C-alpha positions, 0 to 999 in steps of 0.5 A: 531510479529507485524511489524507495525510502532509505531507513536511517539508524533512527528508523526514519524513512528518508525519500529521494529529493525528487519524491519530496520536490513533487510532494509525492506520498508513499501508500503501498509497496508492490507486495502490500498491494498484491497481498490486499488484492489476493486477500480480497480474491481469497474471500470473494471469488467474484470480487468487484472493483468496489470490493478491491477499492474497499479492501485497499482503503481499509488496509491503508487506514487499519493496517490489516485486511478487511473481512468480507 
């Protein structure tokens, strides 16, 4: 089952009914998540779990990568 949104001609995201019925929210696609993880590792070779969490939260709030 594809849970990704459909984009309308008005550039709006329309999610499948099962996503809406379960009150689910979309935070990242797999590529964005991987990009954040790789960015953290690029800056800190010995990154901690907290570093990854901070990087993910920062990206979600700022739509850009965190500088470590």
